[in-house]
C-alpha positions as CSV (number, residue, x, y, z in Angstrom):
1,M,13.3,12.3,17.3
2,S,13.7,11.5,14.0
3,V,16.4,8.8,13.1
4,S,18.5,8.9,9.9
5,P,17.9,6.5,7.3
6,P,21.1,4.1,6.7
7,Q,23.8,4.5,4.3
8,L,23.2,2.1,1.2
9,H,26.9,2.2,0.3
10,G,30.5,1.5,1.6
11,P,32.5,-1.5,2.8
12,A,30.2,-1.8,6.1
13,F,26.9,-2.0,3.9
14,E,28.7,-4.5,1.7
15,A,29.7,-6.7,4.3
16,D,26.4,-6.8,5.6
17,P,23.5,-5.0,3.9
18,H,20.4,-7.0,5.9
19,P,20.1,-4.4,8.8
20,A,20.0,-1.6,6.6
21,Y,17.0,-3.0,4.3
22,R,15.3,-4.0,7.7
23,W,15.4,-0.3,8.7
24,L,14.2,0.7,5.3
25,R,11.2,-2.0,5.3
26,E,10.3,-0.8,9.1
27,H,10.8,3.2,8.7
28,S,10.9,4.3,4.9
29,P,9.7,0.8,3.3
30,V,9.8,3.2,-0.6
31,H,12.5,5.3,-0.5
32,R,14.8,8.0,-1.9
33,V,17.9,7.4,-2.7
34,D,20.5,9.9,-4.1
35,L,22.9,8.7,-6.8
36,P,25.9,10.2,-9.2
37,G,25.0,12.8,-11.9
38,G,22.3,13.9,-9.6
39,A,19.9,11.5,-10.3
40,W,17.5,9.9,-7.8
41,A,15.4,6.6,-7.2
42,W,13.2,5.1,-5.0
43,I,14.1,1.9,-3.4
44,V,11.1,-0.4,-2.8
45,T,12.0,-3.1,-0.2
46,R,8.8,-5.1,1.2
47,Y,8.2,-8.0,-0.7
48,D,4.1,-7.7,-1.5
49,D,5.2,-3.9,-2.7
50,A,8.0,-5.6,-4.6
51,K,6.1,-8.3,-6.4
52,A,3.2,-6.2,-7.7
53,V,5.9,-3.6,-9.0
54,L,7.4,-6.3,-11.2
55,A,4.5,-7.4,-12.5
56,D,3.1,-3.9,-13.1
57,P,3.5,-3.5,-17.3
58,D,3.1,0.3,-17.0
59,M,6.6,0.4,-14.8
60,L,9.0,0.4,-18.0
61,K,12.2,-0.7,-18.5
62,S,13.6,1.3,-21.6
63,P,15.8,3.7,-20.3
64,H,13.9,6.2,-22.8
65,A,11.2,6.2,-20.4
66,G,13.2,7.8,-17.6
67,N,12.8,11.6,-16.6
68,E,15.6,13.9,-18.0
69,V,17.7,13.6,-14.8
70,W,18.2,10.3,-15.2
71,R,18.9,10.5,-18.8
72,K,21.6,13.1,-18.2
73,A,23.2,10.8,-15.0
74,G,24.0,8.3,-17.8
75,L,23.4,5.8,-15.3
76,G,21.9,1.9,-16.4
77,L,23.5,-0.9,-18.6
78,P,25.8,-0.8,-20.0
79,Y,26.3,3.0,-18.3
80,D,26.8,4.5,-21.8
81,H,23.6,3.7,-23.8
82,R,25.3,2.7,-27.3
83,P,22.2,0.7,-29.1
84,S,24.6,-2.2,-30.3
85,L,24.8,-3.2,-26.2
86,M,22.1,-1.5,-25.0
87,L,18.6,-2.9,-27.1
88,S,18.8,-6.7,-25.5
89,M,15.6,-7.7,-23.6
90,V,16.0,-6.0,-20.2
91,N,15.8,-2.7,-21.8
92,V,13.2,-2.9,-24.1
93,D,9.4,-2.9,-23.4
94,A,6.4,-5.3,-25.1
95,P,6.3,-5.8,-27.9
96,D,9.7,-5.7,-28.8
97,H,10.7,-7.4,-25.5
98,T,8.2,-10.3,-26.2
99,R,10.2,-10.7,-30.0
100,L,13.6,-10.8,-28.1
101,R,12.7,-12.7,-25.5
102,R,11.4,-15.4,-27.8
103,A,14.7,-15.5,-30.5
104,A,16.8,-15.9,-26.7
105,G,14.5,-18.5,-25.1
106,A,16.1,-21.1,-27.5
107,A,19.2,-21.2,-25.3
108,F,17.2,-21.8,-22.3
109,T,14.5,-24.7,-22.6
110,P,13.8,-27.3,-20.4
111,R,15.7,-29.5,-22.8
112,R,18.5,-27.7,-23.6
113,V,19.5,-27.2,-19.9
114,R,19.3,-30.9,-19.7
115,T,21.6,-31.6,-22.0
116,L,23.9,-29.0,-20.2
117,V,24.1,-30.8,-17.6
118,E,26.5,-33.3,-18.4
119,R,29.2,-30.5,-19.6
120,A,28.7,-28.7,-16.6
121,G,29.7,-32.0,-14.6
122,R,32.5,-32.5,-16.8
123,V,33.7,-28.6,-16.3
124,T,33.2,-28.9,-12.5
125,A,35.1,-32.4,-12.3
126,G,38.1,-30.5,-14.2
127,L,37.9,-27.1,-11.6
128,L,38.0,-29.6,-8.8
129,D,40.7,-31.7,-10.4
130,R,43.0,-28.2,-10.5
131,I,41.7,-27.7,-6.8
132,T,42.7,-30.4,-5.2
133,A,45.7,-31.1,-7.4
134,D,48.3,-29.7,-5.0
135,G,47.3,-31.0,-2.0
136,S,47.6,-27.8,0.1
137,G,43.8,-28.4,1.1
138,E,43.1,-24.7,0.2
139,A,41.0,-23.3,-2.3
140,D,39.4,-19.8,-3.2
141,L,35.4,-21.4,-4.0
142,V,34.8,-17.7,-6.1
143,R,38.4,-17.9,-8.6
144,D,38.3,-21.7,-8.9
145,L,34.7,-22.5,-9.3
146,A,32.1,-19.9,-9.3
147,Y,33.4,-17.9,-11.9
148,P,34.8,-20.3,-14.2
149,L,32.0,-22.7,-14.5
150,P,29.5,-20.3,-15.8
151,I,31.6,-18.4,-17.5
152,T,32.3,-22.1,-19.5
153,I,29.0,-22.8,-20.2
154,I,27.7,-19.7,-21.3
155,C,30.7,-19.1,-23.7
156,D,29.6,-22.8,-24.9
157,I,26.3,-21.6,-25.3
158,L,27.2,-18.3,-27.7
159,G,30.3,-20.2,-29.4
160,V,33.1,-18.0,-27.9
161,P,36.5,-19.5,-29.0
162,E,38.1,-20.8,-26.2
163,A,41.5,-18.6,-27.3
164,D,39.1,-15.7,-26.2
165,R,37.6,-16.6,-23.0
166,A,39.9,-15.7,-20.9
167,E,40.2,-12.0,-22.2
168,F,36.4,-11.9,-21.7
169,H,36.4,-13.8,-18.1
170,R,39.0,-10.6,-17.3
171,R,36.6,-7.9,-18.7
172,A,33.6,-9.4,-17.4
173,A,35.0,-9.1,-14.0
174,V,35.3,-5.5,-14.6
175,I,31.6,-5.0,-15.0
176,D,30.4,-7.5,-12.0
177,S,32.2,-5.7,-9.1
178,S,33.0,-1.8,-10.3
179,S,30.8,0.6,-8.4
180,Y,28.9,3.4,-10.4
181,E,32.3,5.8,-9.7
182,E,34.8,4.1,-11.9
183,L,32.8,4.6,-15.0
184,E,36.1,4.8,-17.0
185,A,37.1,1.6,-16.5
186,I,33.5,0.5,-17.1
187,A,33.3,2.6,-20.7
188,A,37.0,0.8,-21.7
189,T,35.4,-2.4,-21.1
190,T,32.5,-1.8,-23.2
191,D,34.5,-0.3,-25.5
192,W,36.1,-4.1,-25.8
193,F,32.6,-6.0,-25.4
194,D,31.0,-3.7,-28.4
195,S,34.2,-4.5,-30.8
196,Y,34.5,-7.8,-29.6
197,L,30.6,-9.4,-30.0
198,G,30.6,-6.7,-33.3
199,S,33.8,-9.3,-34.8
200,L,31.7,-12.8,-33.9
201,V,28.6,-11.5,-35.9
202,D,30.5,-10.8,-38.9
203,V,32.2,-14.3,-38.5
204,R,29.0,-16.0,-38.2
205,L,27.3,-13.5,-41.4
206,A,30.2,-15.0,-43.0
207,A,29.9,-19.0,-42.2
208,P,26.6,-20.1,-40.0
209,S,27.1,-21.4,-37.1
210,D,25.0,-24.0,-34.8
211,D,25.4,-22.3,-31.2
212,L,22.9,-19.7,-30.0
213,L,25.0,-16.2,-31.3
214,G,24.6,-18.3,-34.8
215,D,20.9,-18.8,-34.3
216,L,20.4,-15.2,-33.6
217,V,22.3,-13.7,-36.3
218,E,19.7,-16.3,-38.5
219,A,17.4,-14.0,-36.9
220,H,18.8,-11.1,-38.0
221,R,19.0,-12.4,-41.7
222,R,15.1,-13.3,-41.7
223,G,14.4,-9.5,-40.7
224,E,13.4,-10.4,-37.5
225,M,16.2,-8.8,-35.2
226,S,18.3,-6.1,-36.0
227,R,22.2,-6.1,-36.3
228,D,22.3,-3.8,-32.7
229,E,19.7,-5.6,-31.4
230,V,21.5,-9.4,-31.7
231,T,25.1,-7.9,-30.2
232,S,23.1,-6.6,-27.3
233,A,21.2,-10.0,-26.8
234,A,24.8,-11.6,-26.6
235,F,26.0,-8.4,-24.5
236,L,23.3,-9.8,-21.7
237,L,23.6,-13.4,-21.7
238,L,27.5,-13.3,-21.6
239,V,27.3,-10.6,-18.9
240,A,24.2,-10.7,-16.9
241,G,23.8,-14.8,-17.9
242,H,27.3,-15.7,-16.2
243,E,27.7,-13.1,-13.6
244,T,24.7,-13.9,-11.4
245,T,25.5,-17.4,-11.5
246,V,28.8,-16.3,-10.0
247,A,26.9,-14.3,-7.4
248,L,24.9,-17.3,-6.7
249,I,27.4,-19.9,-6.6
250,G,29.5,-18.0,-4.0
251,N,26.8,-16.7,-1.9
252,L,25.5,-20.3,-1.4
253,F,28.9,-21.5,-0.6
254,H,29.4,-18.6,1.8
255,L,25.7,-19.7,3.4
256,L,26.9,-22.9,4.1
257,L,29.7,-22.7,5.4
258,R,28.4,-20.6,7.6
259,H,26.0,-23.0,8.7
260,P,27.9,-25.9,8.8
261,D,25.2,-28.1,10.6
262,Q,23.1,-27.2,7.5
263,L,26.2,-28.3,5.3
264,E,26.5,-31.3,6.8
265,R,22.5,-31.8,6.0
266,L,23.1,-32.0,2.3
267,R,26.6,-34.2,2.1
268,A,24.1,-36.6,3.9
269,D,20.9,-35.6,1.8
270,R,21.4,-34.8,-1.4
271,S,18.1,-33.7,-1.8
272,L,17.9,-30.9,-0.1
273,V,20.7,-29.5,-2.5
274,G,17.9,-28.0,-4.8
275,P,16.0,-26.9,-1.6
276,A,19.2,-24.9,0.0
277,V,20.1,-23.4,-3.7
278,E,16.5,-21.6,-3.8
279,E,16.9,-20.6,-0.1
280,A,20.3,-19.2,-0.9
281,L,18.3,-17.2,-3.8
282,R,15.9,-16.2,-1.3
283,M,18.5,-14.8,1.7
284,E,21.1,-14.1,-0.4
285,S,19.8,-12.6,-3.9
286,P,22.5,-12.4,-6.3
287,L,20.8,-9.7,-7.7
288,Q,20.6,-6.9,-4.6
289,N,17.9,-4.6,-6.7
290,A,16.3,-5.7,-9.8
291,T,17.5,-3.5,-13.1
292,W,15.9,0.0,-13.4
293,R,11.8,0.4,-13.9
294,F,10.6,3.7,-15.1
295,P,6.6,4.5,-14.0
296,R,4.7,5.1,-17.4
297,R,3.0,7.7,-15.4
298,A,2.6,8.8,-11.7
299,T,1.2,6.4,-9.8
300,T,1.6,4.8,-6.0
301,V,3.6,2.2,-4.9
302,G,3.6,1.5,-0.9
303,G,1.7,4.6,-0.1
304,V,4.3,7.2,-1.8
305,E,3.8,9.3,-4.8
306,L,5.9,8.4,-7.7
307,A,6.0,10.6,-11.0
308,A,6.0,9.5,-14.1
309,G,9.9,8.5,-15.2
310,E,11.1,8.7,-11.9
311,P,13.9,5.7,-11.3
312,V,12.5,2.8,-9.1
313,L,14.9,0.0,-7.8
314,V,13.1,-3.0,-6.4
315,S,15.1,-4.8,-3.5
316,L,15.5,-8.7,-3.6
317,L,17.4,-8.8,-0.9
318,A,15.1,-7.0,1.1
319,A,11.7,-8.3,-0.2
320,G,13.1,-12.4,0.5
321,R,13.7,-11.2,4.2
322,D,10.8,-9.5,4.6
323,P,8.7,-10.9,8.2
324,A,5.7,-10.1,6.7
325,R,6.3,-12.8,3.7
326,Y,8.3,-15.5,5.8
327,E,8.7,-16.7,9.0
328,D,11.8,-16.2,10.8
329,P,13.2,-15.0,7.1
330,D,17.0,-14.3,8.6
331,A,17.1,-18.1,9.6
332,F,18.9,-20.8,6.6
333,V,16.1,-23.5,6.3
334,P,17.2,-25.3,2.9
335,E,13.6,-27.2,3.6
336,R,11.6,-23.8,3.6
337,N,10.0,-24.7,0.2
338,D,8.6,-21.3,-0.4
339,S,8.5,-18.8,-3.4
340,H,11.0,-15.9,-3.6
341,L,11.4,-13.0,-6.1
342,G,15.4,-14.0,-6.4
343,F,14.6,-14.5,-10.0
344,G,12.1,-11.5,-10.6
345,H,8.9,-11.5,-11.3
346,G,6.4,-11.4,-14.3
347,A,7.5,-10.3,-18.1
348,H,11.4,-10.0,-17.2
349,F,11.6,-13.2,-14.7
350,C,15.5,-14.5,-15.9
351,I,15.3,-16.4,-18.8
352,G,17.9,-17.9,-17.4
353,A,16.9,-19.5,-14.1
354,Q,16.7,-23.1,-15.2
355,L,20.5,-22.7,-16.3
356,A,21.7,-21.1,-12.6
357,R,19.4,-23.4,-10.4
358,M,21.5,-26.4,-12.6
359,E,24.9,-24.6,-12.3
360,A,24.8,-24.4,-8.7
361,Q,23.3,-28.2,-8.2
362,V,26.3,-29.3,-10.0
363,A,28.7,-27.4,-8.2
364,V,27.1,-28.1,-4.7
365,N,26.9,-31.7,-5.3
366,A,30.8,-32.1,-6.5
367,V,32.2,-29.8,-4.0
368,L,30.3,-32.2,-1.4
369,D,31.9,-34.9,-3.1
370,R,35.2,-34.2,-3.4
371,L,35.9,-31.6,-0.9
372,P,35.6,-33.3,2.1
373,G,36.2,-30.9,6.1
374,L,35.2,-28.2,3.9
375,R,35.4,-24.8,6.4
376,L,36.2,-21.0,5.8
377,A,39.9,-20.2,6.0
378,D,41.1,-18.1,8.3
379,G,40.4,-14.6,8.0
380,A,37.0,-15.1,6.0
381,E,35.2,-13.0,7.9
382,D,36.8,-9.7,6.3
383,L,35.4,-11.2,3.1
384,R,34.9,-8.5,0.4
385,W,31.6,-7.7,-1.6
386,W,31.4,-6.1,-5.1
387,P,30.3,-2.7,-4.4
388,S,27.5,-2.7,-7.1
389,M,24.5,-1.4,-6.4
390,I,22.4,-3.8,-8.9
391,M,25.0,-7.3,-8.0
392,H,25.2,-8.9,-4.7
393,G,28.6,-11.1,-5.0
394,L,31.6,-12.3,-3.6
395,F,35.2,-11.2,-5.0
396,A,36.7,-14.3,-3.0
397,L,35.6,-17.4,-0.6
398,P,39.1,-18.8,0.7
399,V,38.2,-22.1,1.9
400,R,39.8,-25.3,3.4
401,F,39.4,-29.0,3.5
402,D,41.1,-32.0,3.9
403,P,43.3,-33.3,0.9
404,A,43.1,-37.1,-0.3
């Protein structure tokens, strides 16, 4: 008797996608799923297949490589394919990808990240001051910490004015947490980003600056990037560069609070904080599925034949719990010290990985110092997760702690 595959959407799936991905790994490891607009995609769920697809230069990233059905459906990032926001490194292939990655890489060198540690510490301290100020012993670690910390750091890097950051935060949240059915809200948000980022570029064309956006504009002046590539890079870094860290910090604290024995181990031994971040990336990757890929030519993945241009999603959540790769994969073991695909693999490995790791470690250490008795608040079993096919993060994480 055949068994129907599980649903890969809806509140039950969003709250706990792991049983569905377990079924797919076992019964349909390269699985076709229908998408809005008549499109479809293949979801790859086993670790070895996932790693191979991520490393394959013939798995193209440009949406133009998608088949006709895909292109007509209007999916992808940022859903409308406008050149001013679409021409970032995540949507192009070599040699353009190499050129654009080099231009943005200066923001994320190890030396630059080290200089941001102090800034991240000051921002986190200020956020925790606000959390503890009223003496209630209550907080929302997503709203009060996981969102504002990465937003502040990435806005610092790019040079977004302080007066604009609250509106940017609000607009970015729409993209973070919207499903594919909310196309009007997403279109309005990308309209705003298109106009806003263009205005920032205009400011720097008139008066050079020493932030990353200023560096990108100078690359444009030298003929190394088009104007659309500059705004696209800024969009990618502002949105994708912060939302993954928001989800990472929220998911990490959620894991720790569901494993209070491990939380106390970290409180006593801070050398475990870094490994705990890596274990969270394996178990609850902030990217549910790596962004779209399209075979250059007909190929076979996991024994399944894929035609050229058919969309492929690599499930990082599923690969991170593949028992063929990890012993006891559903156990949270900070000292596991094993590699994972949480930041991707290959040419498109996340350029901001070290920055995200640093922010997560700063956040955890500060919370362990400042919020004794940290625990989930009543009702936290009904947490809501973003209804996104790409992202995997929490809307809120209410907690209680012992006020000083």
